[in-house]
N, C-alpha and C positions, 0 to 999 in steps of 0.2 A: 488275624487273630480276635476268634467272636468274645463276645460280650451278648450280656442279657440284658434288661431292667426287666422290672413285671411294675405298676405303677397306677392302684386302685385306689378311688375315692366313686362317692356317693355319684357321683356322676359319673364318671368312666373307669375299664378295664382298660389297661395300654399292657400289651406284651409284645416287648420289641427286642431283635435279637440282629446286633450287626455282626460283619468284616470289613471290617475300614482299610486289610488288604485285598480283599476282592476281587470280582469282575464286571457285578452288576447284575448277576441273579437276583434274583427279588418272589417273593409271594404273599404279597400286600392284600388287607380284607381290612378297608375304616367300616364298610359299609356305604360309603359314600365315596362312592364310585367315581368324579371327578376325581375327587384327592385321587385317591387310588393310581389312576392313570398319571396325576402330579407327580406322587410318589416313586412314581413306578419310572417314571420318568428320572429322578433326581437320585436312583439306587441303581438305573444303568450309566446314566453317563458322569457318573461320580466315580463310577468302578466300585462304589462300594453296598457289598451285602447286602440286604435288606428282608425282612423276616417279617414282618408288620399285624398283629392283629388288635383289635379296636373292636369296644364294643362300645356306646355310649345314649348318650340322651335324646338319641340323635329326629323323637316324637320332643321335645322345645324346642332343636334345631341345633346344626353342626358348629355351636361356637366350643364344647366344653372338649370333644372331642380332637375338634384339629386343632385346637391349644393346646392341648396334653400333648397329644403327638410328638406338636414340638417341642417339649417341655423333653422328652422320654431319649428324642434323636439324638438332641441335642448334647446334652448330658453324657447322653454312648458315646459321644466323636472328643465329649473331652474327655470319658472314662479307658475309653482305646487309645487314646496321644498320652498318655502320661504314663501308658503301658513303654514306650516306644524312644529310643535311641538321641533321635532327628526329627524334623518334617519343617519339610522349607519355609511354614509361619501364614506367607504371604501366595494368595492367587488372587487374577482379574480372566476372569470374558470375558468377548461382545457378543450373543447368540442373537443370528435374526432367525425369525420364525416365519415367512410368506413375509406380510407388511412391515410389523411388527421386528422391531430392534431392539435386544437389550441390554446395558452391562452391568456386571458385580465386578464383588471385589470386596475381595476377607483378610481380615486378619486375627490368627492365629492369636490372641496374645496375652490373655488373662485376665483382657477386660470386658463389657458388655454395649454395646454400642448398633444400634441399627438406622440406616437411613436408607427409609424408603419412598422411594419417585415415580409415580408410578401414575396416566391417570385410566385404572381401569375401577368401573362404577355398575356399582349392581352386576346381577345372576348371571353367571355361566349356568346354562338351566337351571340345576335349582340351587346353586351352588353359589351360597354367599357370593363376588368377588371380595370384600371386606379382611375375610377370612386367610387372604392368602398373609396381607403385610402381619397379621396376630400369628401364626403362624410361625413365620421364619422371627418376628418377636423374645417370640420363645423360645424358637430354633437357636437365636444366635443368644440370646442371656447367659442358658443351661451351659453353651457351646462353648459359655465366655469366650465370645467372640466378636472381636470390629466389623458388619457387613457392612457395606453398601447397595444397593439394588437403586439402578435408572435404568428407568423406559426413556428411550433416544425417539421411539419412531412406532406409528402402528393405533390402528381402528378395532381390531377386530380380538372381542375377547381373549376368546381362548387363542387365542395367538401369539395373547401377552402373557398370557398366562402360564401358557406353556412356555417360551422363551424365558421368561423369568425362572422356573422353576429349571430347564438345559444353563441356563448362564451360573442358576448356583452353583451346580450340579460341574459341571466346568472349573470355577476357582477355587471349588472343596478339593474335587482331585490334585489340585495344581498347591493346595494349602497343605494335604497327609500327606503329601508323598513326603517315600524317610532321602536324611540328608543326614550329614553324621554328626552334625548337630545341630540347636536351633538357634540361630541367630542373636542376640537380641545386645544392643551400648550397654545394659544394666550389667547384662552377665547373668542373668530370671528373668525368664513375661512374668 
């Protein structure tokens, strides 16, 4: 099921379409090469089709564009799940990327929380690695999910970042998978 959101602010224009039941097809252009690469990995490994066109004030820095993509992508996950009869709710993955190893766990529960425990500092090319946490905070808050990301090992910033996005992708794939009902002891999320 395809869903689209367009967000326009003074800083960015974000237009994203996703198909949560897709095959990981994507066409991503944020104007930020490394971020495109990470979003392509998120799409491919989650199985969610993502069509992302983002324009932002990248002459200032990449913060607004990265955060706003996270806002819209998270809101689209939430919107897509509202139409499902049921979904697994939980997902987790431990993903290696050479010397890096990252664990992530998701609970799509209509509550917002991010625990980001990763030691990745400085730039990856011209991409400030602290924006990875900003992206996932915006994503988790707008998807209404609890998201834990923990780096277990790693020294190469690119490998750590890629393991983060791929781990979250596999956790997300499991959490949004179809089920007869979404389980909750409360009877509702």
